[in-house]
Jmol script that loads the backbone (N, CA, C; Angstrom):
load data "model"
ATOM      1  N   MET A   1     101.497  15.033-123.295  1.00  0.00           N
ATOM      2  CA  MET A   1     101.830  14.739-121.903  1.00  0.00           C
ATOM      3  C   MET A   1     100.540  14.585-121.104  1.00  0.00           C
ATOM      4  N   SER A   2     100.556  13.731-120.155  1.00  0.00           N
ATOM      5  CA  SER A   2      99.346  13.476-119.376  1.00  0.00           C
ATOM      6  C   SER A   2      99.124  14.600-118.359  1.00  0.00           C
ATOM      7  N   ASP A   3      97.884  14.734-117.944  1.00  0.00           N
ATOM      8  CA  ASP A   3      97.561  15.739-116.933  1.00  0.00           C
ATOM      9  C   ASP A   3      97.236  15.070-115.601  1.00  0.00           C
ATOM     10  N   ILE A   4      97.902  13.944-115.344  1.00  0.00           N
ATOM     11  CA  ILE A   4      97.713  13.217-114.090  1.00  0.00           C
ATOM     12  C   ILE A   4      98.211  14.082-112.935  1.00  0.00           C
ATOM     13  N   SER A   5      97.397  14.193-111.919  1.00  0.00           N
ATOM     14  CA  SER A   5      97.767  14.957-110.735  1.00  0.00           C
ATOM     15  C   SER A   5      98.506  14.041-109.762  1.00  0.00           C
ATOM     16  N   LYS A   6      99.778  14.333-109.550  1.00  0.00           N
ATOM     17  CA  LYS A   6     100.593  13.531-108.636  1.00  0.00           C
ATOM     18  C   LYS A   6     100.575  14.182-107.261  1.00  0.00           C
ATOM     19  N   GLU A   7     100.171  13.410-106.270  1.00  0.00           N
ATOM     20  CA  GLU A   7     100.096  13.897-104.896  1.00  0.00           C
ATOM     21  C   GLU A   7     101.283  13.368-104.091  1.00  0.00           C
ATOM     22  N   PRO A   8     101.938  14.219-103.297  1.00  0.00           N
ATOM     23  CA  PRO A   8     103.009  13.717-102.433  1.00  0.00           C
ATOM     24  C   PRO A   8     102.440  12.758-101.388  1.00  0.00           C
ATOM     25  N   ILE A   9     103.232  11.756-101.044  1.00  0.00           N
ATOM     26  CA  ILE A   9     102.821  10.770-100.040  1.00  0.00           C
ATOM     27  C   ILE A   9     103.996  10.511 -99.111  1.00  0.00           C
ATOM     28  N   GLU A  10     103.703  10.336 -97.838  1.00  0.00           N
ATOM     29  CA  GLU A  10     104.726  10.014 -96.839  1.00  0.00           C
ATOM     30  C   GLU A  10     104.966   8.509 -96.863  1.00  0.00           C
ATOM     31  N   VAL A  11     106.214   8.102 -97.085  1.00  0.00           N
ATOM     32  CA  VAL A  11     106.566   6.683 -97.104  1.00  0.00           C
ATOM     33  C   VAL A  11     107.622   6.445 -96.030  1.00  0.00           C
ATOM     34  N   PRO A  12     107.295   5.664 -94.993  1.00  0.00           N
ATOM     35  CA  PRO A  12     108.254   5.402 -93.918  1.00  0.00           C
ATOM     36  C   PRO A  12     109.564   4.819 -94.458  1.00  0.00           C
ATOM     37  N   GLY A  13     110.685   5.400 -94.050  1.00  0.00           N
ATOM     38  CA  GLY A  13     112.000   4.915 -94.447  1.00  0.00           C
ATOM     39  C   GLY A  13     112.529   5.507 -95.737  1.00  0.00           C
ATOM     40  N   ALA A  14     111.705   6.248 -96.466  1.00  0.00           N
ATOM     41  CA  ALA A  14     112.140   6.814 -97.742  1.00  0.00           C
ATOM     42  C   ALA A  14     113.055   8.014 -97.513  1.00  0.00           C
ATOM     43  N   THR A  15     114.010   8.203 -98.430  1.00  0.00           N
ATOM     44  CA  THR A  15     114.920   9.349 -98.351  1.00  0.00           C
ATOM     45  C   THR A  15     114.705  10.314 -99.512  1.00  0.00           C
ATOM     46  N   VAL A  16     113.780  10.000-100.421  1.00  0.00           N
ATOM     47  CA  VAL A  16     113.418  10.878-101.534  1.00  0.00           C
ATOM     48  C   VAL A  16     111.892  11.055-101.523  1.00  0.00           C
ATOM     49  N   PRO A  17     111.395  12.093-102.176  1.00  0.00           N
ATOM     50  CA  PRO A  17     109.937  12.264-102.235  1.00  0.00           C
ATOM     51  C   PRO A  17     109.255  11.144-103.021  1.00  0.00           C
ATOM     52  N   PHE A  18     108.103  10.737-102.540  1.00  0.00           N
ATOM     53  CA  PHE A  18     107.246   9.777-103.243  1.00  0.00           C
ATOM     54  C   PHE A  18     105.972  10.496-103.638  1.00  0.00           C
ATOM     55  N   PHE A  19     105.402  10.078-104.757  1.00  0.00           N
ATOM     56  CA  PHE A  19     104.145  10.644-105.243  1.00  0.00           C
ATOM     57  C   PHE A  19     103.199   9.504-105.573  1.00  0.00           C
ATOM     58  N   THR A  20     101.905   9.786-105.521  1.00  0.00           N
ATOM     59  CA  THR A  20     100.910   8.786-105.872  1.00  0.00           C
ATOM     60  C   THR A  20      99.896   9.392-106.826  1.00  0.00           C
ATOM     61  N   TYR A  21      99.358   8.552-107.695  1.00  0.00           N
ATOM     62  CA  TYR A  21      98.331   8.960-108.645  1.00  0.00           C
ATOM     63  C   TYR A  21      97.616   7.707-109.141  1.00  0.00           C
ATOM     64  N   LYS A  22      96.503   7.919-109.832  1.00  0.00           N
ATOM     65  CA  LYS A  22      95.716   6.801-110.363  1.00  0.00           C
ATOM     66  C   LYS A  22      95.905   6.727-111.868  1.00  0.00           C
ATOM     67  N   GLU A  23      96.043   5.512-112.379  1.00  0.00           N
ATOM     68  CA  GLU A  23      95.984   5.225-113.812  1.00  0.00           C
ATOM     69  C   GLU A  23      94.832   4.256-113.973  1.00  0.00           C
ATOM     70  N   GLY A  24      93.680   4.758-114.354  1.00  0.00           N
ATOM     71  CA  GLY A  24      92.481   3.926-114.394  1.00  0.00           C
ATOM     72  C   GLY A  24      92.142   3.491-112.977  1.00  0.00           C
ATOM     73  N   GLU A  25      92.056   2.177-112.762  1.00  0.00           N
ATOM     74  CA  GLU A  25      91.761   1.639-111.434  1.00  0.00           C
ATOM     75  C   GLU A  25      93.028   1.333-110.632  1.00  0.00           C
ATOM     76  N   THR A  26      94.187   1.570-111.216  1.00  0.00           N
ATOM     77  CA  THR A  26      95.460   1.219-110.580  1.00  0.00           C
ATOM     78  C   THR A  26      96.030   2.396-109.795  1.00  0.00           C
ATOM     79  N   GLN A  27      96.388   2.134-108.548  1.00  0.00           N
ATOM     80  CA  GLN A  27      97.065   3.127-107.715  1.00  0.00           C
ATOM     81  C   GLN A  27      98.557   3.022-108.006  1.00  0.00           C
ATOM     82  N   VAL A  28      99.186   4.129-108.365  1.00  0.00           N
ATOM     83  CA  VAL A  28     100.601   4.142-108.723  1.00  0.00           C
ATOM     84  C   VAL A  28     101.371   4.968-107.697  1.00  0.00           C
ATOM     85  N   TYR A  29     102.517   4.438-107.281  1.00  0.00           N
ATOM     86  CA  TYR A  29     103.437   5.147-106.395  1.00  0.00           C
ATOM     87  C   TYR A  29     104.722   5.349-107.186  1.00  0.00           C
ATOM     88  N   GLU A  30     105.288   6.534-107.123  1.00  0.00           N
ATOM     89  CA  GLU A  30     106.453   6.849-107.954  1.00  0.00           C
ATOM     90  C   GLU A  30     107.508   7.584-107.146  1.00  0.00           C
ATOM     91  N   PHE A  31     108.778   7.270-107.443  1.00  0.00           N
ATOM     92  CA  PHE A  31     109.893   7.985-106.831  1.00  0.00           C
ATOM     93  C   PHE A  31     111.054   8.036-107.813  1.00  0.00           C
ATOM     94  N   ASP A  32     111.967   8.966-107.580  1.00  0.00           N
ATOM     95  CA  ASP A  32     113.105   9.183-108.472  1.00  0.00           C
ATOM     96  C   ASP A  32     114.386   9.170-107.647  1.00  0.00           C
ATOM     97  N   THR A  33     115.238   8.180-107.899  1.00  0.00           N
ATOM     98  CA  THR A  33     116.532   8.105-107.223  1.00  0.00           C
ATOM     99  C   THR A  33     117.677   8.284-108.225  1.00  0.00           C
ATOM    100  N   SER A  34     117.387   8.922-109.355  1.00  0.00           N
ATOM    101  CA  SER A  34     118.403   9.053-110.404  1.00  0.00           C
ATOM    102  C   SER A  34     119.586   9.932-110.000  1.00  0.00           C
ATOM    103  N   LYS A  35     119.416  10.763-108.990  1.00  0.00           N
ATOM    104  CA  LYS A  35     120.515  11.615-108.531  1.00  0.00           C
ATOM    105  C   LYS A  35     121.131  11.097-107.230  1.00  0.00           C
ATOM    106  N   CYS A  36     120.739   9.903-106.815  1.00  0.00           N
ATOM    107  CA  CYS A  36     121.212   9.317-105.558  1.00  0.00           C
ATOM    108  C   CYS A  36     122.262   8.244-105.816  1.00  0.00           C
ATOM    109  N   GLY A  37     123.147   8.077-104.843  1.00  0.00           N
ATOM    110  CA  GLY A  37     124.105   6.992-104.901  1.00  0.00           C
ATOM    111  C   GLY A  37     123.674   5.886-103.962  1.00  0.00           C
ATOM    112  N   PRO A  38     124.348   4.723-104.071  1.00  0.00           N
ATOM    113  CA  PRO A  38     124.019   3.611-103.182  1.00  0.00           C
ATOM    114  C   PRO A  38     124.199   4.028-101.729  1.00  0.00           C
ATOM    115  N   PRO A  39     123.383   3.549-100.835  1.00  0.00           N
ATOM    116  CA  PRO A  39     122.329   2.541-101.016  1.00  0.00           C
ATOM    117  C   PRO A  39     120.936   3.135-101.236  1.00  0.00           C
ATOM    118  N   GLU A  40     120.838   4.453-101.508  1.00  0.00           N
ATOM    119  CA  GLU A  40     119.526   5.091-101.555  1.00  0.00           C
ATOM    120  C   GLU A  40     118.533   4.479-102.551  1.00  0.00           C
ATOM    121  N   PRO A  41     118.931   4.117-103.778  1.00  0.00           N
ATOM    122  CA  PRO A  41     117.941   3.496-104.666  1.00  0.00           C
ATOM    123  C   PRO A  41     117.331   2.227-104.061  1.00  0.00           C
ATOM    124  N   MET A  42     118.163   1.388-103.455  1.00  0.00           N
ATOM    125  CA  MET A  42     117.673   0.150-102.832  1.00  0.00           C
ATOM    126  C   MET A  42     116.780   0.473-101.628  1.00  0.00           C
ATOM    127  N   VAL A  43     117.212   1.380-100.789  1.00  0.00           N
ATOM    128  CA  VAL A  43     116.451   1.748 -99.589  1.00  0.00           C
ATOM    129  C   VAL A  43     115.061   2.257 -99.973  1.00  0.00           C
ATOM    130  N   ASN A  44     114.994   3.126-100.961  1.00  0.00           N
ATOM    131  CA  ASN A  44     113.716   3.696-101.368  1.00  0.00           C
ATOM    132  C   ASN A  44     112.840   2.691-102.101  1.00  0.00           C
ATOM    133  N   ALA A  45     113.449   1.836-102.900  1.00  0.00           N
ATOM    134  CA  ALA A  45     112.669   0.798-103.576  1.00  0.00           C
ATOM    135  C   ALA A  45     112.042  -0.152-102.559  1.00  0.00           C
ATOM    136  N   MET A  46     112.805  -0.546-101.564  1.00  0.00           N
ATOM    137  CA  MET A  46     112.268  -1.452-100.541  1.00  0.00           C
ATOM    138  C   MET A  46     111.139  -0.777 -99.770  1.00  0.00           C
ATOM    139  N   ALA A  47     111.295   0.517 -99.462  1.00  0.00           N
ATOM    140  CA  ALA A  47     110.238   1.251 -98.762  1.00  0.00           C
ATOM    141  C   ALA A  47     108.985   1.325 -99.641  1.00  0.00           C
ATOM    142  N   GLY A  48     109.175   1.602-100.921  1.00  0.00           N
ATOM    143  CA  GLY A  48     108.049   1.713-101.834  1.00  0.00           C
ATOM    144  C   GLY A  48     107.351   0.399-102.100  1.00  0.00           C
ATOM    145  N   LEU A  49     108.111  -0.678-102.171  1.00  0.00           N
ATOM    146  CA  LEU A  49     107.507  -1.990-102.437  1.00  0.00           C
ATOM    147  C   LEU A  49     106.579  -2.431-101.310  1.00  0.00           C
ATOM    148  N   LYS A  50     106.783  -1.895-100.117  1.00  0.00           N
ATOM    149  CA  LYS A  50     105.876  -2.222 -99.007  1.00  0.00           C
ATOM    150  C   LYS A  50     104.449  -1.743 -99.286  1.00  0.00           C
ATOM    151  N   LEU A  51     104.302  -0.790-100.200  1.00  0.00           N
ATOM    152  CA  LEU A  51     102.977  -0.263-100.555  1.00  0.00           C
ATOM    153  C   LEU A  51     102.246  -1.167-101.550  1.00  0.00           C
ATOM    154  N   ILE A  52     102.981  -2.058-102.202  1.00  0.00           N
ATOM    155  CA  ILE A  52     102.405  -2.891-103.266  1.00  0.00           C
ATOM    156  C   ILE A  52     101.860  -4.163-102.641  1.00  0.00           C
ATOM    157  N   ASP A  53     100.609  -4.078-102.178  1.00  0.00           N
ATOM    158  CA  ASP A  53     100.010  -5.205-101.458  1.00  0.00           C
ATOM    159  C   ASP A  53      98.802  -5.782-102.184  1.00  0.00           C
ATOM    160  N   GLY A  54      98.694  -5.511-103.472  1.00  0.00           N
ATOM    161  CA  GLY A  54      97.594  -6.068-104.248  1.00  0.00           C
ATOM    162  C   GLY A  54      97.800  -5.823-105.728  1.00  0.00           C
ATOM    163  N   PRO A  55      97.053  -6.520-106.579  1.00  0.00           N
ATOM    164  CA  PRO A  55      97.238  -6.418-108.026  1.00  0.00           C
ATOM    165  C   PRO A  55      96.818  -5.066-108.607  1.00  0.00           C
ATOM    166  N   ASP A  56      96.178  -4.232-107.808  1.00  0.00           N
ATOM    167  CA  ASP A  56      95.727  -2.924-108.286  1.00  0.00           C
ATOM    168  C   ASP A  56      96.707  -1.808-107.928  1.00  0.00           C
ATOM    169  N   LYS A  57      97.955  -2.173-107.588  1.00  0.00           N
ATOM    170  CA  LYS A  57      98.964  -1.190-107.211  1.00  0.00           C
ATOM    171  C   LYS A  57     100.253  -1.437-107.991  1.00  0.00           C
ATOM    172  N   ARG A  58     100.956  -0.337-108.296  1.00  0.00           N
ATOM    173  CA  ARG A  58     102.220  -0.386-109.025  1.00  0.00           C
ATOM    174  C   ARG A  58     103.220   0.551-108.368  1.00  0.00           C
ATOM    175  N   LEU A  59     104.515   0.229-108.522  1.00  0.00           N
ATOM    176  CA  LEU A  59     105.581   1.103-108.053  1.00  0.00           C
ATOM    177  C   LEU A  59     106.429   1.493-109.258  1.00  0.00           C
ATOM    178  N   VAL A  60     106.597   2.798-109.468  1.00  0.00           N
ATOM    179  CA  VAL A  60     107.430   3.315-110.551  1.00  0.00           C
ATOM    180  C   VAL A  60     108.708   3.862-109.937  1.00  0.00           C
ATOM    181  N   MET A  61     109.829   3.348-110.423  1.00  0.00           N
ATOM    182  CA  MET A  61     111.147   3.792-109.968  1.00  0.00           C
ATOM    183  C   MET A  61     111.862   4.434-111.153  1.00  0.00           C
ATOM    184  N   ILE A  62     112.336   5.656-110.949  1.00  0.00           N
ATOM    185  CA  ILE A  62     113.187   6.315-111.939  1.00  0.00           C
ATOM    186  C   ILE A  62     114.592   6.296-111.347  1.00  0.00           C
ATOM    187  N   ASN A  63     115.550   5.771-112.109  1.00  0.00           N
ATOM    188  CA  ASN A  63     116.908   5.641-111.588  1.00  0.00           C
ATOM    189  C   ASN A  63     117.898   5.986-112.699  1.00  0.00           C
ATOM    190  N   HIS A  64     119.149   6.215-112.318  1.00  0.00           N
ATOM    191  CA  HIS A  64     120.166   6.559-113.311  1.00  0.00           C
ATOM    192  C   HIS A  64     120.598   5.348-114.132  1.00  0.00           C
ATOM    193  N   LYS A  65     120.359   4.143-113.628  1.00  0.00           N
ATOM    194  CA  LYS A  65     120.681   2.919-114.363  1.00  0.00           C
ATOM    195  C   LYS A  65     119.797   1.797-113.840  1.00  0.00           C
ATOM    196  N   LYS A  66     119.793   0.702-114.547  1.00  0.00           N
ATOM    197  CA  LYS A  66     119.026  -0.466-114.121  1.00  0.00           C
ATOM    198  C   LYS A  66     119.634  -1.012-112.823  1.00  0.00           C
ATOM    199  N   PRO A  67     118.844  -1.111-111.758  1.00  0.00           N
ATOM    200  CA  PRO A  67     119.372  -1.542-110.448  1.00  0.00           C
ATOM    201  C   PRO A  67     119.449  -3.064-110.337  1.00  0.00           C
ATOM    202  N   MET A  68     120.529  -3.622-110.829  1.00  0.00           N
ATOM    203  CA  MET A  68     120.656  -5.083-110.891  1.00  0.00           C
ATOM    204  C   MET A  68     120.590  -5.740-109.515  1.00  0.00           C
ATOM    205  N   GLY A  69     121.186  -5.115-108.498  1.00  0.00           N
ATOM    206  CA  GLY A  69     121.133  -5.679-107.151  1.00  0.00           C
ATOM    207  C   GLY A  69     119.703  -5.769-106.649  1.00  0.00           C
ATOM    208  N   LEU A  70     118.933  -4.724-106.893  1.00  0.00           N
ATOM    209  CA  LEU A  70     117.524  -4.715-106.490  1.00  0.00           C
ATOM    210  C   LEU A  70     116.751  -5.799-107.239  1.00  0.00           C
ATOM    211  N   LEU A  71     116.941  -5.881-108.545  1.00  0.00           N
ATOM    212  CA  LEU A  71     116.198  -6.861-109.344  1.00  0.00           C
ATOM    213  C   LEU A  71     116.511  -8.283-108.894  1.00  0.00           C
ATOM    214  N   GLY A  72     117.763  -8.550-108.575  1.00  0.00           N
ATOM    215  CA  GLY A  72     118.130  -9.874-108.087  1.00  0.00           C
ATOM    216  C   GLY A  72     117.500 -10.189-106.743  1.00  0.00           C
ATOM    217  N   LYS A  73     117.370  -9.170-105.920  1.00  0.00           N
ATOM    218  CA  LYS A  73     116.847  -9.355-104.573  1.00  0.00           C
ATOM    219  C   LYS A  73     115.333  -9.569-104.550  1.00  0.00           C
ATOM    220  N   ILE A  74     114.588  -8.861-105.397  1.00  0.00           N
ATOM    221  CA  ILE A  74     113.124  -8.903-105.318  1.00  0.00           C
ATOM    222  C   ILE A  74     112.459  -9.616-106.493  1.00  0.00           C
ATOM    223  N   GLY A  75     113.258 -10.116-107.421  1.00  0.00           N
ATOM    224  CA  GLY A  75     112.713 -10.712-108.633  1.00  0.00           C
ATOM    225  C   GLY A  75     111.754 -11.866-108.412  1.00  0.00           C
ATOM    226  N   ASP A  76     111.945 -12.605-107.343  1.00  0.00           N
ATOM    227  CA  ASP A  76     111.044 -13.727-107.061  1.00  0.00           C
ATOM    228  C   ASP A  76     109.739 -13.261-106.429  1.00  0.00           C
ATOM    229  N   ASN A  77     109.715 -12.051-105.895  1.00  0.00           N
ATOM    230  CA  ASN A  77     108.559 -11.583-105.121  1.00  0.00           C
ATOM    231  C   ASN A  77     107.700 -10.524-105.816  1.00  0.00           C
ATOM    232  N   PHE A  78     108.294  -9.800-106.766  1.00  0.00           N
ATOM    233  CA  PHE A  78     107.557  -8.749-107.463  1.00  0.00           C
ATOM    234  C   PHE A  78     107.795  -8.864-108.956  1.00  0.00           C
ATOM    235  N   ALA A  79     106.801  -8.512-109.739  1.00  0.00           N
ATOM    236  CA  ALA A  79     106.907  -8.572-111.193  1.00  0.00           C
ATOM    237  C   ALA A  79     107.493  -7.270-111.725  1.00  0.00           C
ATOM    238  N   LEU A  80     108.478  -7.378-112.616  1.00  0.00           N
ATOM    239  CA  LEU A  80     108.962  -6.208-113.351  1.00  0.00           C
ATOM    240  C   LEU A  80     108.070  -6.098-114.576  1.00  0.00           C
ATOM    241  N   LEU A  81     107.122  -5.175-114.533  1.00  0.00           N
ATOM    242  CA  LEU A  81     106.096  -5.067-115.566  1.00  0.00           C
ATOM    243  C   LEU A  81     106.554  -4.272-116.769  1.00  0.00           C
ATOM    244  N   GLU A  82     107.450  -3.346-116.531  1.00  0.00           N
ATOM    245  CA  GLU A  82     107.864  -2.453-117.617  1.00  0.00           C
ATOM    246  C   GLU A  82     109.259  -1.942-117.328  1.00  0.00           C
ATOM    247  N   GLU A  83     110.043  -1.811-118.378  1.00  0.00           N
ATOM    248  CA  GLU A  83     111.379  -1.224-118.278  1.00  0.00           C
ATOM    249  C   GLU A  83     111.547  -0.324-119.494  1.00  0.00           C
ATOM    250  N   GLU A  84     111.879   0.933-119.241  1.00  0.00           N
ATOM    251  CA  GLU A  84     111.955   1.897-120.334  1.00  0.00           C
ATOM    252  C   GLU A  84     113.142   2.810-120.135  1.00  0.00           C
ATOM    253  N   GLU A  85     113.947   2.994-121.193  1.00  0.00           N
ATOM    254  CA  GLU A  85     115.018   3.984-121.122  1.00  0.00           C
ATOM    255  C   GLU A  85     114.412   5.320-121.526  1.00  0.00           C
ATOM    256  N   LEU A  86     114.544   6.304-120.654  1.00  0.00           N
ATOM    257  CA  LEU A  86     113.990   7.630-120.905  1.00  0.00           C
ATOM    258  C   LEU A  86     114.919   8.417-121.823  1.00  0.00           C
ATOM    259  N   PRO A  87     114.403   9.435-122.509  1.00  0.00           N
ATOM    260  CA  PRO A  87     115.221  10.202-123.459  1.00  0.00           C
ATOM    261  C   PRO A  87     116.492  10.791-122.858  1.00  0.00           C
ATOM    262  N   ASP A  88     116.484  11.090-121.550  1.00  0.00           N
ATOM    263  CA  ASP A  88     117.666  11.680-120.906  1.00  0.00           C
ATOM    264  C   ASP A  88     118.644  10.621-120.385  1.00  0.00           C
ATOM    265  N   GLY A  89     118.370   9.338-120.668  1.00  0.00           N
ATOM    266  CA  GLY A  89     119.281   8.268-120.271  1.00  0.00           C
ATOM    267  C   GLY A  89     118.917   7.577-118.976  1.00  0.00           C
ATOM    268  N   ARG A  90     117.983   8.168-118.208  1.00  0.00           N
ATOM    269  CA  ARG A  90     117.544   7.501-116.989  1.00  0.00           C
ATOM    270  C   ARG A  90     116.704   6.276-117.354  1.00  0.00           C
ATOM    271  N   VAL A  91     116.458   5.434-116.368  1.00  0.00           N
ATOM    272  CA  VAL A  91     115.678   4.215-116.573  1.00  0.00           C
ATOM    273  C   VAL A  91     114.416   4.283-115.726  1.00  0.00           C
ATOM    274  N   LYS A  92     113.290   3.909-116.319  1.00  0.00           N
ATOM    275  CA  LYS A  92     112.011   3.836-115.603  1.00  0.00           C
ATOM    276  C   LYS A  92     111.623   2.372-115.495  1.00  0.00           C
ATOM    277  N   LEU A  93     111.411   1.927-114.254  1.00  0.00           N
ATOM    278  CA  LEU A  93     110.999   0.559-113.994  1.00  0.00           C
ATOM    279  C   LEU A  93     109.645   0.572-113.309  1.00  0.00           C
ATOM    280  N   VAL A  94     108.774  -0.336-113.710  1.00  0.00           N
ATOM    281  CA  VAL A  94     107.450  -0.433-113.093  1.00  0.00           C
ATOM    282  C   VAL A  94     107.329  -1.824-112.487  1.00  0.00           C
ATOM    283  N   PHE A  95     107.101  -1.857-111.171  1.00  0.00           N
ATOM    284  CA  PHE A  95     106.968  -3.114-110.439  1.00  0.00           C
ATOM    285  C   PHE A  95     105.512  -3.353-110.072  1.00  0.00           C
ATOM    286  N   GLY A  96     105.121  -4.621-110.080  1.00  0.00           N
ATOM    287  CA  GLY A  96     103.768  -4.999-109.700  1.00  0.00           C
ATOM    288  C   GLY A  96     103.767  -6.178-108.747  1.00  0.00           C
ATOM    289  N   TYR A  97     102.606  -6.459-108.284  1.00  0.00           N
ATOM    290  CA  TYR A  97     102.333  -7.494-107.287  1.00  0.00           C
ATOM    291  C   TYR A  97     102.365  -8.887-107.921  1.00  0.00           C
ATOM    292  N   LYS A  98     102.943  -9.841-107.208  1.00  0.00           N
ATOM    293  CA  LYS A  98     102.899 -11.254-107.585  1.00  0.00           C
ATOM    294  C   LYS A  98     102.106 -11.988-106.509  1.00  0.00           C
ATOM    295  N   PRO A  99     100.883 -12.432-106.825  1.00  0.00           N
ATOM    296  CA  PRO A  99     100.071 -13.131-105.813  1.00  0.00           C
ATOM    297  C   PRO A  99     100.821 -14.324-105.227  1.00  0.00           C
ATOM    298  N   GLY A 100     100.797 -14.417-103.899  1.00  0.00           N
ATOM    299  CA  GLY A 100     101.442 -15.532-103.218  1.00  0.00           C
ATOM    300  C   GLY A 100     102.937 -15.382-103.048  1.00  0.00           C
ATOM    301  N   ALA A 101     103.540 -14.398-103.708  1.00  0.00           N
ATOM    302  CA  ALA A 101     104.990 -14.203-103.610  1.00  0.00           C
ATOM    303  C   ALA A 101     105.344 -12.859-102.983  1.00  0.00           C
ATOM    304  N   SER A 102     104.600 -11.813-103.326  1.00  0.00           N
ATOM    305  CA  SER A 102     104.925 -10.486-102.795  1.00  0.00           C
ATOM    306  C   SER A 102     104.827 -10.449-101.279  1.00  0.00           C
ATOM    307  N   GLU A 103     103.863 -11.200-100.733  1.00  0.00           N
ATOM    308  CA  GLU A 103     103.686 -11.216 -99.279  1.00  0.00           C
ATOM    309  C   GLU A 103     104.894 -11.803 -98.559  1.00  0.00           C
ATOM    310  N   LYS A 104     105.686 -12.593 -99.254  1.00  0.00           N
ATOM    311  CA  LYS A 104     106.822 -13.294 -98.635  1.00  0.00           C
ATOM    312  C   LYS A 104     108.131 -12.514 -98.728  1.00  0.00           C
ATOM    313  N   ALA A 105     108.110 -11.362 -99.384  1.00  0.00           N
ATOM    314  CA  ALA A 105     109.336 -10.589 -99.586  1.00  0.00           C
ATOM    315  C   ALA A 105     109.864 -10.041 -98.254  1.00  0.00           C
ATOM    316  N   ASN A 106     111.172 -10.098 -98.082  1.00  0.00           N
ATOM    317  CA  ASN A 106     111.810  -9.475 -96.931  1.00  0.00           C
ATOM    318  C   ASN A 106     112.212  -8.063 -97.346  1.00  0.00           C
ATOM    319  N   LEU A 107     111.345  -7.097 -97.081  1.00  0.00           N
ATOM    320  CA  LEU A 107     111.587  -5.727 -97.502  1.00  0.00           C
ATOM    321  C   LEU A 107     112.276  -4.907 -96.421  1.00  0.00           C
ATOM    322  N   ASP A 108     112.685  -5.539 -95.352  1.00  0.00           N
ATOM    323  CA  ASP A 108     113.394  -4.824 -94.297  1.00  0.00           C
ATOM    324  C   ASP A 108     114.891  -4.841 -94.515  1.00  0.00           C
ATOM    325  N   ASP A 109     115.372  -5.721 -95.388  1.00  0.00           N
ATOM    326  CA  ASP A 109     116.795  -5.831 -95.673  1.00  0.00           C
ATOM    327  C   ASP A 109     117.082  -5.016 -96.939  1.00  0.00           C
ATOM    328  N   ALA A 110     117.567  -3.798 -96.775  1.00  0.00           N
ATOM    329  CA  ALA A 110     117.800  -2.916 -97.908  1.00  0.00           C
ATOM    330  C   ALA A 110     119.263  -2.930 -98.368  1.00  0.00           C
ATOM    331  N   SER A 111     120.026  -3.938 -97.966  1.00  0.00           N
ATOM    332  CA  SER A 111     121.402  -4.021 -98.448  1.00  0.00           C
ATOM    333  C   SER A 111     121.402  -4.564 -99.864  1.00  0.00           C
ATOM    334  N   CYS A 112     122.485  -4.323-100.570  1.00  0.00           N
ATOM    335  CA  CYS A 112     122.565  -4.767-101.957  1.00  0.00           C
ATOM    336  C   CYS A 112     122.896  -6.250-102.082  1.00  0.00           C
ATOM    337  N   ALA A 113     123.289  -6.865-100.996  1.00  0.00           N
ATOM    338  CA  ALA A 113     123.606  -8.295-101.051  1.00  0.00           C
ATOM    339  C   ALA A 113     122.327  -9.094-101.227  1.00  0.00           C
ATOM    340  N   GLY A 114     122.394 -10.151-102.026  1.00  0.00           N
ATOM    341  CA  GLY A 114     121.198 -10.948-102.302  1.00  0.00           C
ATOM    342  C   GLY A 114     120.886 -11.817-101.203  1.00  0.00           C
TER     343      GLY A 114
END
end "model"
wireframe off; spacefill off
backbone 0.3
color backbone group
């Protein structure tokens, strides 16, 4: 297991705790909505994606299932870099910056409708 020190971070609009840490030169922001029901996973993902403003930043989302509504909504603006099913059945998704596209995302609309 890694000994990465995760620091709590205040994220405007978030309803769950967010943490930040470094992986090499990459700043990582992480949150867990696996115990939340809709619309909290979408609300927190949209709040977290506002932090991803360059190629040196990533957003890690832990959720109870793959958030298809979220992926449909932000797929054109952010890269899904990694998708992993965790041993306990939760899903870990890692989002990254898409140059020229992430800046155009409408992250204020946290509804599940596309």
